[in-house]
C-alpha positions in Angstrom: -47.1 -36.5 44.0 -50.7 -37.4 43.6 -53.4 -36.4 46.0 -56.1 -38.8 47.4 -58.6 -37.6 44.7 -56.1 -38.3 41.9 -55.1 -34.6 41.3 -51.4 -33.9 40.9 -50.2 -31.8 43.8 -48.3 -29.3 41.7 -51.4 -28.4 39.7 -53.5 -28.0 42.9 -50.8 -25.9 44.5 -50.4 -23.8 41.3 -54.1 -23.2 40.9 -54.5 -22.2 44.5 -51.7 -19.8 44.0 -53.3 -18.5 40.8 -56.7 -17.9 42.4 -55.1 -15.9 45.3 -52.8 -14.0 42.9 -55.6 -12.9 40.6 -57.9 -12.0 43.5 -55.2 -10.0 45.3 -54.0 -8.1 42.2 -57.6 -7.2 41.2 -58.4 -6.1 44.7 -55.3 -4.0 44.8 -56.3 -2.4 41.5 -59.7 -1.5 42.8 -58.4 -0.4 46.2 -55.4 1.7 45.1 -56.8 3.4 42.1 -56.5 7.1 42.5 -59.7 7.6 40.5 -62.8 5.5 40.2 -62.8 2.7 37.6 -65.8 3.6 35.5 -68.6 1.0 34.9 -67.9 1.2 31.1 -66.3 -1.1 28.6 -63.1 0.8 29.1 -63.3 0.3 32.9 -63.9 -3.5 32.4 -60.9 -3.6 30.0 -58.8 -2.1 32.7 -59.9 -5.0 35.0 -59.2 -7.5 32.3 -55.8 -6.1 31.7 -55.0 -6.7 35.3 -56.2 -10.3 35.2 -54.1 -10.8 32.0 -51.0 -9.5 33.9 -51.6 -12.1 36.6 -52.0 -14.9 34.0 -48.8 -13.7 32.3 -47.1 -14.4 35.6 -48.6 -17.9 35.7 -47.1 -18.5 32.2 -43.7 -17.3 33.5 -44.1 -19.6 36.5 -44.7 -22.6 34.2 -48.3 -23.2 35.3 -49.9 -22.2 32.0 -48.7 -22.8 28.5 -50.1 -22.4 24.9 -52.2 -25.3 23.8 -55.6 -26.4 22.4 -58.7 -25.4 24.4 -60.8 -28.5 25.2 -63.5 -26.8 27.3 -66.8 -25.2 26.3 -67.2 -21.9 24.5 -66.1 -18.7 26.2 -66.5 -15.4 24.3 -64.9 -16.0 20.9 -63.1 -19.2 21.9 -64.6 -22.6 21.0 -63.4 -26.1 21.8 -60.5 -27.0 19.5 -59.2 -23.4 19.3 -55.5 -22.7 20.1 -54.8 -20.5 23.1 -51.6 -18.9 21.8 -50.8 -17.2 25.1 -52.0 -20.2 27.2 -55.0 -18.2 28.2 -57.9 -16.1 26.9 -59.8 -13.5 29.0 -63.4 -12.4 28.2 -66.0 -10.2 29.6 -69.4 -9.3 28.1 -70.2 -5.7 27.2 -71.5 -3.5 30.0 -74.5 -2.8 27.7 -75.6 -6.4 28.2 -75.3 -6.3 31.9 -78.5 -6.7 34.1 -79.8 -3.5 35.5 -79.6 -4.9 39.0 -75.9 -5.6 38.6 -75.3 -2.2 37.2 -77.0 -0.6 40.1 -75.0 -2.7 42.5 -71.8 -1.4 40.7 -70.7 -4.8 39.7 -68.4 -5.6 36.7 -69.6 -8.0 34.1 -68.2 -11.5 35.0 -64.6 -11.8 33.7 -64.0 -15.3 32.4 -60.6 -16.8 31.8 -59.9 -20.0 29.7 -56.5 -21.3 30.7 -54.5 -24.3 29.5 -52.3 -26.0 32.1 -48.8 -26.6 31.1 -48.8 -30.0 32.8 -45.7 -32.0 33.4 -43.9 -35.0 31.9 -43.6 -38.0 34.2 -42.7 -40.7 31.7 -40.8 -40.9 28.4 -40.1 -43.6 25.8 -36.9 -43.4 23.8 -36.6 -45.4 20.6 -33.0 -45.9 19.4 -32.5 -47.2 15.8 -29.1 -48.7 15.0 -27.8 -49.6 11.6 -24.5 -51.0 10.4 
């Protein structure tokens, strides 16, 4: 169905699930890690790998699918590039991080470009007949 604002309910439901799933999985990584996650590029890669695992589940669920990115630039992705996995995850290098964020023990912002799988609601069929 369609919501009052015109959004399709399945996409809103799926994106709400995705937000919760990514947040929960990343929190669990930070909380259950038996060692600290270093504030290094390797540590950020560990966080990004966790986010990618969550996005892989979204692909398996049918929320995300490969397609052309139509948004603005993120990391190495530009508008018109193909997201072969349905998503692209990016974080800037720790060396480029503000000193105040470093002192606050924050990770660089992790960004994800995702392509919704969408759904088909209508189809035309053309039948050609010859004798």
